[in-house]
Structure formats: C-alpha cells, structure tokens
C-alpha positions in Angstrom: 73.0 225.5 103.0 75.3 222.8 104.3 77.8 223.6 107.2 80.7 222.2 105.2 82.9 224.5 103.3 84.5 223.7 99.9 86.2 227.1 99.6 89.3 226.9 97.4 88.4 223.4 96.1 87.8 222.4 92.5 85.4 219.6 91.5 84.7 217.6 88.4 81.1 216.4 88.2 79.8 214.1 85.4 76.3 213.9 84.2 75.7 217.5 85.6 73.2 218.7 83.1 70.1 217.7 85.0 68.7 215.9 88.0 71.0 214.9 90.8 74.1 216.0 89.0 72.7 219.5 88.7 71.7 219.4 92.4 75.2 218.4 93.4 76.8 221.2 91.3 74.4 223.7 92.8 75.3 222.6 96.4 79.0 222.7 95.5 78.7 226.3 94.3 76.8 227.2 97.5 79.7 225.6 99.5 82.3 227.7 97.7 83.7 225.2 95.1 84.9 225.8 91.6 83.4 223.5 89.0 84.2 221.6 85.8 81.0 219.9 84.6 80.4 217.5 81.8 77.5 215.7 80.2 76.3 214.3 76.9 73.6 216.9 76.3 75.5 220.2 75.6 72.4 222.3 75.3 71.2 221.4 78.8 74.7 221.7 80.2 75.1 225.2 78.9 71.8 226.2 80.6 73.1 224.7 83.9 76.3 226.6 83.5 74.5 229.9 82.9 72.3 229.3 86.0 75.2 228.4 88.2 77.3 231.4 87.1 74.5 233.6 88.4 75.0 231.9 91.8 78.7 232.3 92.0 80.5 234.4 94.5 83.4 236.6 93.2 86.3 234.4 92.1 84.2 231.3 91.6 84.3 229.6 88.2 82.0 227.1 86.4 83.4 225.6 83.2 81.7 222.9 81.1 82.4 220.5 78.3 80.2 218.1 76.4 81.5 214.5 76.9 80.4 210.9 77.0 82.2 209.2 79.9 82.0 205.8 78.2 84.4 207.1 75.5 88.1 207.1 76.6 89.0 210.0 74.3 86.2 212.1 75.8 87.4 211.3 79.3 90.9 212.2 78.4 89.8 215.5 77.1 87.8 216.3 80.2 90.8 215.6 82.4 93.1 217.6 80.2 90.7 220.6 80.1 89.9 220.5 83.8 93.6 220.5 84.8 94.3 223.3 82.4 91.4 225.3 84.0 92.3 224.7 87.6 95.7 224.2 89.0 94.4 221.4 91.3 91.4 219.2 91.2 90.3 218.1 94.6 87.1 216.2 93.9 85.7 213.9 91.3 82.0 213.0 91.4 81.0 210.1 89.1 77.3 210.9 88.7 76.7 210.0 85.1 74.5 207.0 84.7 71.7 205.3 82.8 69.1 202.6 83.5 69.7 200.8 80.3 67.2 198.4 78.7 64.2 197.2 80.7 62.8 193.7 80.4 63.8 190.0 80.6 67.5 189.5 80.1 66.9 187.2 77.2 64.7 189.7 75.5 66.4 193.1 75.9 68.6 194.6 73.2 72.1 193.3 73.9 73.8 196.4 72.5 71.8 198.6 74.9 72.6 196.3 77.8 76.4 196.6 77.1 76.1 200.4 76.6 74.6 200.7 80.1 77.6 198.8 81.5 80.0 201.1 79.5 78.4 204.2 80.9 77.8 203.2 84.6 80.8 201.0 85.2 83.5 201.7 82.6 82.7 205.4 82.5 83.3 205.8 86.2 86.5 203.7 86.1 87.8 205.7 83.2 87.2 209.0 85.0 88.9 207.7 88.1 91.9 206.5 86.1 92.2 209.9 84.4 92.6 211.8 87.7 94.4 209.3 89.9 97.9 210.3 89.0 97.0 214.0 89.7 95.5 213.0 93.1 98.5 210.9 94.0 100.9 213.7 93.0 99.1 216.1 95.4 98.6 213.4 98.1 94.9 214.4 98.2 91.7 213.6 96.4 88.1 212.8 96.9 86.3 210.4 94.6 82.6 210.2 95.1 80.7 207.4 93.3 77.0 207.4 92.7 75.4 204.0 93.5 71.8 203.0 93.1 69.2 200.5 94.3 70.7 197.7 92.3 73.9 197.7 94.3 72.4 196.2 97.5 69.4 194.3 96.3 68.3 192.5 93.2 66.5 194.6 90.6 64.6 192.2 88.2 64.0 193.4 84.7 66.6 196.2 85.0 69.6 193.9 85.1 72.2 196.1 83.4 71.7 198.9 85.9 71.7 196.5 88.9 74.8 194.6 87.7 76.8 197.8 86.9 75.9 199.5 90.2 76.9 196.5 92.3 80.2 196.3 90.3 81.1 200.0 90.6 80.5 200.0 94.4 82.8 197.0 94.8 85.3 198.7 92.5 85.2 201.9 94.6 85.8 199.8 97.7 88.7 198.1 96.0 90.2 201.3 94.7 90.0 202.8 98.2 92.3 200.0 99.3 94.7 200.7 96.5 95.0 204.4 97.3 94.8 204.3 101.1 98.4 205.6 101.5 97.9 208.4 99.0 95.5 210.7 100.8 92.7 209.8 98.4 89.3 208.9 99.8 86.9 206.9 97.7 83.3 206.5 98.7 79.9 205.6 97.2 76.6 207.0 98.0 73.0 205.7 97.6 70.9 208.9 97.1 67.5 207.3 97.7 64.5 207.0 95.5 64.6 210.2 93.4 62.0 211.6 91.1 64.3 212.2 88.0 64.2 211.2 84.4 65.1 207.6 85.4 61.8 207.3 87.3 60.0 208.7 84.2 61.7 206.0 82.1 60.4 203.2 84.5 56.8 204.6 84.3 57.0 205.0 80.6 58.2 201.4 80.2 55.2 200.1 82.1 54.7 197.0 84.3 55.1 194.6 81.5 58.8 195.6 81.1 59.8 196.4 84.7 57.5 194.1 86.7 54.3 194.9 88.4 55.8 195.4 91.9 58.5 197.8 90.8 56.2 199.7 88.6 53.6 200.2 91.4 56.4 201.3 93.9 57.7 203.7 91.3 54.2 205.1 90.7 53.7 205.7 94.4 57.1 207.3 94.6 56.1 209.7 91.7 52.9 210.7 93.5 54.6 211.0 96.9 57.4 213.2 95.6 60.4 210.9 96.2 63.6 211.8 98.2 64.6 215.4 97.8 67.6 215.8 95.5 69.2 218.0 98.1 69.7 215.2 100.5 72.1 213.3 98.3 73.7 216.6 97.2 74.4 217.5 100.8 76.0 214.1 101.4 78.3 214.8 98.4 79.3 218.1 100.0 80.2 216.4 103.2 82.3 213.7 101.4 84.0 216.4 99.4 84.9 218.4 102.5 87.9 218.3 104.9 85.5 217.0 107.6 85.4 213.6 105.9 89.1 213.2 105.4 90.2 209.7 106.1 86.8 208.1 105.7 87.0 205.8 102.7 85.8 202.6 101.1 82.2 203.1 102.3 78.7 202.9 100.7 76.6 205.5 102.5 72.8 206.0 102.2 71.8 209.6 102.0 68.5 208.7 103.5 69.1 206.0 106.1 72.6 206.6 107.5 73.5 209.3 110.1 76.3 210.6 107.9 76.1 214.2 109.2 77.7 212.8 112.4 80.3 210.7 110.7 83.1 213.2 111.1 83.0 212.3 114.8 83.6 208.6 114.0 86.2 208.5 111.2 88.8 206.7 113.3 86.2 204.0 114.4 85.0 203.6 110.8 88.6 203.0 109.5 88.8 199.8 111.7 85.5 198.2 110.6 83.7 196.9 107.5 80.5 198.8 108.3 78.8 200.5 105.4 80.3 198.1 102.9 79.0 195.3 100.6 79.3 192.0 102.4 77.9 188.4 102.2 75.1 187.5 104.6 75.6 184.2 106.5 73.1 182.3 108.7 74.2 183.7 112.1 73.6 187.2 110.7 70.0 186.3 110.6 69.8 184.6 114.0 70.2 181.0 112.7 72.4 178.5 114.3 73.4 176.4 111.3 75.8 177.0 108.4 79.0 177.6 110.4 81.9 175.2 110.1 
C-alpha cells in the first residue's frame, strides 16, 4: 500500500477494465478514493467493478460506464454521469490507449492508423476538455496522462502509437501552462515495459510486422515478467495526492525517476524544464560544434 492518501477524493479512470487501468483503480481504492471508471468492454468493466466493490471501505463508491473516449458524445456522457455521482471530481486519469496497426507506414491500414490517433490523442484531449471547467470552478484538479515508449524515442513499425504518445505528452505540458493559475496539475507518466495485452499484440504480430529488434526485446520482456503494474499505479496515486500539489507539466518515468521523493523538490521543479520533452543539441552530448 502506498503512503499517500486519497481519502475524500473522486477519480475518473479511462480504460479501467484491464491491465494498468485496473491496477490504477485498485491502488486508488486502497488509498481511499471513490471511482468512476469507463472502458469500451462493458463485460470486463463490470467484473472489475464487482472486484473493486469487495475491496471498498465503508462509504467508498465504484461506478462504471461503457464508453469510447474517441467519441465526443460518449465523453460528454461520462463527464455528466461522473459529476452527477460525485459532487466533486478531483482526478482524471487518461489511461485508455491502443497500439494501432503494426507495419510499414505505407502498408498499414489507414483507417486503423487514424483510429489509434483518435483514441490515444483525441480521446485524452476530449476527456480533459470535459472536466476542465469543473476543475477551474473548484480551483483544483489532477490530470494524469499515460505516456508510452513512443513519446521519447522512435518506435519503427508502430508509428500511430509513437506519434500519438509524443503528441499527447506535449499537449499535457502545454495544457499545464494554460491552467497553471487554476490549481490544476497536469502530468504524464511512462509506466515502463508492461506485460499487458499490448505486449501480446506485438508478439502475435511477429517480427515481420514490428521489426526483429523490437520483437526480440518484447519476447525477452514477456519471459522476464516486465515491470510490475503496481509501480505505475503507485506513481498515479502520488500524482493524485496532495503531496504532489504544484508539480505540473512533467513526464515522469515510473521505473527510472525517484518520484517518491519529488514532494521534497516541488519548488525546485517548478523553476526548471527537467522531466520534459526537449530537443537535444550538440553540447548536450559533449560536442563543441553547432552553437551560434
């Protein structure tokens, strides 16, 4: 159990019917939060709800709704229902995401490529838009955005995923600047290499579609067990808690960054561009050319 409390807080978590989304929801229940969960697969979502309700302390609530975050009408219904259920929403976790098509960009199905952008990028932006006025009114809110490997490094043959994750991290950083005076923190997390359905998709696609190198790394990850889901879930608890208030506009690695000590450095982090997406120039790599 994490040391951070979410007692009295309500969270909306997307893509919460399996994998990391379910792990985040479970960690939030353990920390004392109330939950409103959504996902596309209603059958799995109801099973998660049933499981989480057994873990609830007296007074805690877990409500769910089938929704596709890429559809504006679904997002609007989620926001409306969540705000009817809880008088205040404190936390939004944009976890829903897909890999999209795998293969060379000129060969993949274009409609599937666009759909991945709609889910990963547009879906997260639509969810943020749906709750921003509520957060502004209350002068408080936590938006936690799930990133992925494609945000900080090229991901050949999985281009829709890589492009959407880089885009949504930069959007989160941009949004953080827009709402900096409203008591709203916006951060992205990289949960690490997880053994979830996305990994299974890569292995099923095979080296011909995802590239030999990525396939072999994924196979090794499958055999080694991957990063525990709980590591990313615990980071989401920290970012949802009062201990992280004022830390915003960051991309944080659940695996590599010492985020469990960040509450001691919030003021320092406000003044720097550490843990953000930035361009690399020659002097960053010890070279003495390229500067004007």
